[in-house]
C-alpha positions as CSV (number, residue, x, y, z in Angstrom):
1,X,29.2,32.1,-21.5
2,X,31.5,29.1,-20.2
3,X,30.2,27.9,-16.7
4,X,32.2,28.1,-13.2
5,X,32.0,23.8,-12.2
6,X,31.5,22.2,-9.0
7,X,35.0,21.1,-6.4
8,X,35.0,17.9,-4.4
9,X,33.6,20.1,-1.5
10,X,30.4,21.9,-3.2
11,X,30.0,18.3,-4.8
12,X,30.3,16.8,-1.7
13,X,28.1,19.8,0.2
14,X,25.4,18.9,-2.4
15,X,24.9,15.7,-1.7
16,X,25.0,15.9,2.0
17,X,22.7,18.8,1.5
18,X,20.2,16.6,-0.2
19,X,20.1,13.8,2.0
20,X,20.3,15.8,5.2
21,X,17.2,17.9,4.7
22,X,13.5,18.0,6.6
23,X,13.4,13.9,6.7
24,X,16.3,13.9,9.2
25,X,14.1,16.6,11.3
26,X,10.9,15.1,10.9
27,X,11.2,11.3,10.9
28,X,11.6,10.5,14.5
29,X,7.8,11.1,14.7
30,X,7.3,8.4,11.8
31,X,9.9,6.0,13.6
32,X,8.5,5.9,16.9
33,X,5.4,3.9,16.5
34,X,8.1,1.1,15.2
35,X,10.1,1.0,18.0
36,X,13.8,-1.1,17.6
37,X,12.1,-2.0,13.8
38,X,13.3,1.3,12.7
39,X,16.8,0.5,14.3
40,X,16.9,-2.7,11.6
41,X,14.9,-1.0,9.0
42,X,18.3,1.8,9.3
43,X,20.8,-0.7,9.2
44,X,19.3,-2.3,5.8
45,X,18.9,1.1,4.3
46,X,22.6,2.0,5.1
47,X,23.7,-1.0,3.8
48,X,21.6,-0.7,0.7
49,X,23.0,3.0,0.5
50,X,26.2,2.4,0.4
51,X,25.8,-0.3,-2.1
52,X,24.1,1.7,-4.0
53,X,26.6,4.9,-3.6
54,X,29.1,2.5,-4.6
55,X,27.8,2.2,-7.6
56,X,26.8,4.9,-8.8
57,X,30.6,5.9,-8.0
58,X,32.0,3.3,-10.0
59,X,29.9,4.3,-12.9
60,X,31.2,8.0,-12.8
61,X,34.8,6.5,-12.2
62,X,34.7,4.6,-15.4
63,X,31.8,6.7,-17.2
64,X,32.1,10.4,-16.5
65,X,31.4,11.6,-19.5
66,X,27.9,10.6,-20.5
67,X,25.8,12.5,-18.4
68,X,25.5,11.7,-15.0
69,X,23.0,9.1,-14.4
70,X,20.4,9.8,-17.2
71,X,23.5,8.9,-19.3
72,X,23.9,5.6,-17.3
73,X,20.6,4.5,-18.3
74,X,20.4,5.6,-21.8
75,X,23.3,3.5,-22.5
76,X,22.4,0.6,-20.6
77,X,18.6,0.2,-20.5
78,X,17.7,2.5,-24.0
79,X,16.5,5.6,-24.7
80,X,12.4,4.7,-23.6
81,X,13.8,3.0,-20.0
82,X,16.2,5.9,-19.4
83,X,13.3,8.7,-20.1
84,X,11.0,7.0,-17.9
85,X,14.1,6.8,-15.1
86,X,14.6,10.6,-15.7
87,X,11.2,11.6,-15.7
88,X,10.7,9.8,-12.4
89,X,13.5,11.5,-11.0
90,X,11.7,14.6,-12.1
91,X,8.9,13.9,-10.1
92,X,10.1,12.8,-6.8
93,X,11.9,16.0,-6.8
94,X,8.6,18.2,-7.1
95,X,7.0,15.8,-4.9
96,X,9.5,15.9,-2.3
97,X,10.5,19.9,-2.6
98,X,6.9,19.8,-1.5
99,X,7.6,17.9,1.5
100,X,10.8,19.9,2.4
101,X,8.8,23.5,2.1
102,X,6.3,22.1,4.6
103,X,8.5,21.2,7.5
104,X,10.7,24.1,7.1
105,X,7.8,26.3,7.7
106,X,6.4,24.0,10.4
107,X,9.8,24.4,12.0
108,X,9.3,28.3,11.3
109,X,6.3,28.8,13.0
110,X,8.0,27.8,16.2
111,X,10.4,31.0,15.8
112,X,7.6,33.0,14.2
113,X,4.4,32.0,15.8
114,X,2.2,34.4,14.1
115,X,2.8,32.0,10.9
116,X,0.8,29.5,12.6
117,X,-2.2,32.1,13.6
118,X,-3.3,33.1,9.9
119,X,-4.8,30.1,7.7
120,X,-3.2,31.9,4.7
121,X,0.2,33.1,6.6
122,X,2.0,29.5,6.4
123,X,1.0,29.3,2.5
124,X,2.1,32.4,1.7
125,X,5.8,32.1,3.7
126,X,6.1,28.6,1.7
127,X,6.1,30.5,-1.8
128,X,8.1,32.7,-0.9
129,X,10.7,30.4,0.5
130,X,10.5,28.7,-3.1
131,X,10.9,31.4,-5.2
132,X,13.6,33.1,-3.3
133,X,15.4,30.0,-3.6
134,X,14.7,29.8,-7.2
135,X,15.9,33.6,-7.6
136,X,19.4,32.2,-6.3
137,X,19.5,29.5,-8.9
138,X,18.8,31.4,-11.8
139,X,21.9,33.2,-10.3
140,X,24.1,30.2,-11.8
141,X,26.0,27.1,-10.5
142,X,28.6,28.9,-8.0
143,X,26.0,31.1,-6.2
144,X,23.6,27.9,-5.8
145,X,26.7,25.7,-4.8
146,X,27.8,28.7,-2.1
147,X,24.4,28.6,-0.9
148,X,24.7,24.7,-0.3
149,X,27.9,24.8,1.3
150,X,27.0,27.0,4.1
151,X,23.6,25.4,4.7
152,X,25.2,22.0,4.9
153,X,27.9,23.4,7.7
154,X,24.8,25.2,9.6
155,X,22.7,22.2,9.4
156,X,25.1,19.7,10.8
157,X,25.3,21.7,14.3
158,X,22.2,20.6,16.0
159,X,23.2,17.1,15.4
160,X,26.4,17.3,16.9
161,X,24.3,18.4,20.2
162,X,22.4,15.5,19.2
163,X,24.3,12.8,19.1
164,X,26.6,14.7,22.3
165,X,23.4,14.6,24.4
166,X,22.5,10.7,23.5
167,X,25.6,9.5,24.5
168,X,25.6,11.3,28.1
169,X,22.3,10.3,28.1
170,X,23.0,6.8,27.5
171,X,26.2,6.6,29.6
172,X,24.2,8.1,32.7
173,X,21.6,5.9,32.6
174,X,23.5,2.8,31.3
175,X,20.8,2.0,28.7
176,X,17.5,2.8,31.0
177,X,16.1,5.5,28.5
178,X,15.9,2.8,25.6
179,X,13.2,0.8,25.1
180,X,13.3,-3.1,26.3
181,X,14.5,-5.3,23.3
182,X,13.2,-8.7,22.8
183,X,12.2,-11.6,20.5
184,X,9.3,-9.6,19.5
185,X,10.7,-6.5,18.8
186,X,11.7,-6.6,15.4
187,X,9.7,-7.7,12.8
188,X,9.5,-8.3,8.4
189,X,6.4,-6.8,8.2
190,X,7.9,-3.7,10.9
191,X,11.6,-3.0,9.4
192,X,9.8,-3.1,5.9
193,X,7.4,-0.6,6.6
194,X,9.9,1.3,8.1
195,X,12.4,1.1,5.3
196,X,10.4,3.0,3.0
197,X,11.0,6.1,5.7
198,X,14.4,5.6,6.2
199,X,15.3,5.3,2.7
200,X,13.6,8.7,2.1
201,X,15.9,10.3,3.8
202,X,18.9,9.0,2.4
203,X,17.4,10.0,-1.4
204,X,19.8,12.4,-2.7
205,X,23.1,9.9,-2.5
206,X,23.3,10.1,-6.3
207,X,23.1,13.8,-6.5
208,X,26.8,14.3,-7.7
209,X,26.3,12.1,-10.3
210,X,23.0,14.0,-11.5
211,X,24.4,17.4,-12.5
212,X,28.2,15.4,-13.8
213,X,28.5,18.2,-16.5
214,X,28.7,20.6,-13.7
215,X,31.2,19.2,-11.5
216,X,35.2,19.6,-12.5
217,X,37.0,16.4,-13.2
218,X,34.0,14.2,-12.9
219,X,35.4,10.7,-12.8
220,X,37.5,11.9,-9.8
221,X,35.6,14.3,-8.2
222,X,32.0,12.5,-8.6
223,X,33.1,9.2,-6.9
224,X,34.8,10.5,-3.7
225,X,31.9,13.5,-3.0
226,X,29.1,10.5,-3.7
227,X,30.7,8.0,-1.0
228,X,31.9,10.8,1.6
229,X,28.7,12.6,1.1
230,X,26.6,9.4,1.9
231,X,28.8,7.8,4.8
232,X,28.7,11.4,6.6
233,X,24.9,11.6,6.1
234,X,24.3,7.8,7.1
235,X,25.9,7.9,10.2
236,X,24.2,11.3,11.1
237,X,21.3,10.1,10.1
238,X,21.1,6.8,11.7
239,X,22.4,8.3,15.7
240,X,20.3,11.2,15.1
241,X,17.2,10.1,14.5
242,X,17.1,6.8,16.7
243,X,18.2,8.5,19.0
244,X,15.2,10.6,19.1
245,X,13.1,7.9,18.5
246,X,14.0,6.0,21.1
247,X,14.8,7.9,24.0
248,X,11.5,10.3,24.1
249,X,8.5,8.7,25.0
250,X,6.3,7.1,22.3
251,X,3.2,9.1,22.7
252,X,5.4,12.4,23.1
253,X,7.6,11.9,19.7
254,X,4.7,10.3,17.5
255,X,2.7,13.5,17.7
256,X,5.5,16.2,17.8
257,X,5.9,19.0,15.3
258,X,9.4,19.1,16.1
259,X,10.8,16.0,17.5
260,X,14.6,16.9,17.4
261,X,14.0,20.4,18.8
262,X,11.7,18.7,21.8
263,X,14.8,16.2,22.3
264,X,16.9,19.3,23.2
265,X,14.6,21.2,25.0
266,X,14.2,18.3,27.4
267,X,17.7,18.6,28.5
268,X,18.7,21.9,27.9
269,X,15.4,24.1,27.9
270,X,13.5,26.0,25.1
271,X,16.1,28.5,24.0
272,X,18.6,25.4,23.1
273,X,15.1,24.1,21.2
274,X,15.0,27.4,19.3
275,X,18.1,27.0,18.4
276,X,17.7,23.7,16.6
277,X,14.6,25.2,15.2
278,X,16.3,27.7,13.3
279,X,19.2,25.1,12.2
280,X,16.2,23.3,11.1
281,X,14.7,25.9,8.8
282,X,18.1,26.5,7.3
283,X,18.5,22.4,6.4
284,X,15.0,22.4,5.1
285,X,16.0,25.4,3.0
286,X,19.0,24.5,1.9
287,X,17.8,21.3,1.0
288,X,15.0,22.6,-0.8
289,X,17.9,25.1,-2.7
290,X,20.3,21.9,-3.6
291,X,17.1,19.8,-5.3
292,X,16.1,23.2,-7.4
293,X,19.6,22.9,-8.8
294,X,19.5,19.3,-9.6
295,X,16.0,19.4,-10.4
296,X,17.1,21.8,-12.9
297,X,20.3,20.1,-14.5
298,X,18.6,16.5,-15.3
299,X,16.1,18.1,-17.8
300,X,19.1,19.6,-19.5
301,X,20.6,16.4,-19.9
302,X,17.8,15.3,-21.4
303,X,16.8,17.7,-23.6
304,X,20.3,17.1,-24.8
305,X,19.8,13.9,-25.5
306,X,16.6,14.1,-27.3
307,X,14.1,12.8,-24.7
308,X,12.9,16.4,-23.8
309,X,12.1,19.0,-26.1
310,X,15.6,21.5,-26.6
311,X,12.6,24.4,-24.5
312,X,14.1,22.3,-20.9
313,X,17.9,22.7,-21.9
314,X,17.8,26.6,-22.3
315,X,20.7,28.2,-20.8
316,X,20.2,32.3,-19.0
317,X,23.1,34.7,-19.6
318,X,24.1,32.9,-16.2
319,X,24.3,29.2,-17.8
320,X,21.9,28.3,-15.1
321,X,18.9,26.0,-16.9
322,X,16.4,28.8,-16.3
323,X,13.2,27.0,-18.1
324,X,13.7,23.9,-16.4
325,X,13.9,25.8,-13.0
326,X,11.0,27.9,-13.4
327,X,8.8,24.8,-14.4
328,X,9.9,22.9,-11.8
329,X,9.4,25.9,-8.9
330,X,5.8,26.0,-10.6
331,X,4.9,22.4,-9.8
332,X,6.5,22.8,-6.5
333,X,4.2,26.0,-6.0
334,X,1.0,24.0,-6.9
335,X,2.0,21.2,-5.0
336,X,2.3,23.1,-1.5
337,X,-0.5,24.5,-2.3
338,X,-2.6,21.4,-2.6
339,X,-0.8,19.8,0.4
340,X,-1.8,22.7,2.6
341,X,-5.7,22.1,2.0
342,X,-5.1,18.5,3.6
343,X,-3.9,17.5,7.3
344,X,0.3,18.8,7.8
345,X,2.2,15.4,8.4
346,X,-0.4,13.1,6.4
347,X,0.4,15.5,3.5
348,X,4.1,15.6,3.9
349,X,3.8,11.7,4.8
350,X,2.4,10.7,1.4
351,X,4.3,13.3,-0.5
352,X,7.9,12.0,0.5
353,X,6.4,8.3,0.1
354,X,6.0,9.1,-3.3
355,X,9.2,10.6,-4.2
356,X,10.9,7.8,-2.5
357,X,8.5,5.4,-5.2
358,X,9.3,7.5,-8.2
359,X,13.3,7.6,-7.2
360,X,13.5,4.3,-7.0
361,X,12.8,3.6,-10.9
362,X,16.0,5.5,-11.7
363,X,17.7,3.2,-9.0
364,X,16.6,0.1,-10.4
365,X,17.4,1.2,-14.1
366,X,20.9,2.0,-13.3
367,X,21.8,-1.1,-11.2
368,X,20.4,-3.0,-15.0
369,X,22.9,-0.8,-16.5
370,X,25.6,-1.4,-14.2
371,X,25.0,-4.9,-14.8
372,X,24.9,-4.4,-18.4
373,X,28.1,-2.6,-18.4
374,X,30.3,-5.3,-16.5
375,X,28.8,-8.2,-18.5
376,X,30.0,-6.1,-21.8
377,X,33.3,-5.1,-20.1
378,X,32.6,-1.5,-20.5
379,X,32.5,-1.0,-16.7
380,X,35.4,-3.3,-15.1
381,X,33.8,-6.4,-13.3
382,X,35.0,-6.7,-9.9
383,X,33.8,-8.9,-6.5
384,X,33.1,-5.5,-4.7
385,X,31.2,-4.3,-7.6
386,X,28.9,-7.4,-8.3
387,X,28.2,-7.4,-4.7
388,X,27.2,-4.3,-4.5
389,X,25.1,-4.1,-7.4
390,X,22.9,-7.7,-6.2
391,X,22.5,-6.5,-2.4
392,X,21.5,-2.8,-4.1
393,X,19.0,-4.6,-6.1
394,X,17.5,-6.5,-3.6
395,X,17.2,-3.2,-1.4
396,X,15.9,-1.4,-4.1
397,X,12.7,-4.5,-4.6
398,X,12.3,-4.1,-0.8
399,X,12.2,-0.9,-0.8
400,X,9.1,-0.6,-3.2
401,X,7.3,-3.0,-1.5
402,X,7.9,-0.7,1.9
403,X,6.8,2.3,0.2
404,X,3.3,1.0,0.1
405,X,0.5,0.7,-2.7
406,X,-1.0,3.6,-2.5
407,X,2.7,5.5,-2.8
408,X,3.5,3.2,-5.8
409,X,0.3,3.8,-8.0
410,X,0.4,7.4,-7.5
411,X,3.8,7.4,-8.6
412,X,3.6,4.9,-11.4
413,X,0.6,7.4,-12.5
414,X,2.5,10.6,-12.8
415,X,5.9,9.1,-14.1
416,X,3.5,7.7,-16.9
417,X,2.2,11.7,-17.6
418,X,5.5,12.1,-18.8
419,X,5.3,10.0,-21.7
420,X,3.6,12.2,-24.0
421,X,6.3,14.7,-23.7
422,X,8.7,11.9,-24.4
423,X,7.1,10.7,-27.7
424,X,6.6,14.4,-28.9
425,X,10.6,15.2,-28.4
426,X,11.5,12.1,-30.2
427,X,9.3,12.9,-33.3
428,X,10.8,16.7,-33.2
429,X,14.4,15.1,-33.2
430,X,13.7,12.6,-35.6
431,X,12.0,15.7,-37.9
432,X,15.0,17.7,-37.3
433,X,17.4,14.6,-38.2
434,X,15.3,14.4,-41.6
435,X,15.9,17.7,-42.7
436,X,19.1,17.9,-41.7
437,X,20.4,14.6,-43.8
438,X,21.6,15.7,-47.4
439,X,19.8,14.7,-50.3
440,X,20.8,12.7,-53.4
């Protein structure tokens, strides 16, 4: 059955939807303690994210038919490294989906207080959300993409309100609502620690390149969608999170379970705050929908390349990679239930830092790949691409440092778990090649 593919708007919505998810609603609480360091971290992340987006855009423009990011790594750094990068990316999706689900249910408790009354209610609601969106993705790309386009529009509404309110408060107060900025307000250690959090808010910039085979005319649409989605998401994320983190009292925002909602409610009342909570729920579950889609498409490319067993690449009657999607949903469910045995905010932060650390491996290998492609002429060398690659490489190394040793250790362990699967797949591919070879 021929698969119906994404156009520019759905591909851009996939990028925006996967970037603007739970993080932008929860991040102000995590950044509050960093003060002006959070602004410095966002400047670093903004530059680094745009450089990474440009690298992915150029790779997609000049190598549109290689299978997205996995194909770039495979051609640039070899099968083994490509597997580790892609498997780490899959691990990051599973970890992030658990955090996204928890955040969505946390905001949902503002609208449905009874979810907080019984200990079992929130975990059950989380499982229902995961499996409802799994069913949507099993119905095929157009179904999942349609949900993504609608939720991407809805989730931007509260941030238009936040940005407007922030501008108004700055104009009225003359800047008095912001904490004082002095020589000691920004430090290397503080900015580095905040980078680990701000980068998580930008994960997803490569989303249009991951299911490249599911995008119409990928050599044109993927680069445009990548840059447009990354730029829009970065501007909205920076202004909105910094406004909330800096304009609310530190002790209030740092302990808030719904900081964006609280920021709106302070000026416009509880009804407006409730509307923001509703948008947050839509945002989180729209983001979960997008990541379930990407998490299903990546194993297909890996199975086609022989680095995962063919079991992962099987499609259902609607052209959806059903087995990969279902496996991701099962693991996300297990991680979510495990997280609910811990303190909510701590579990969320731990999950997103693991997601950041494992995602960085893919970025690193793609940067090494583009450097090789420029060296051997497969991708035209230009001043802009060389500078973007160099700056992105420094940024990725900095983000590794900012993620913390604990998250790096967990991420490395979870990535290593996939190695036996790779070995089995490679042996199976070798046996198949041997049996298919003509005999004398």
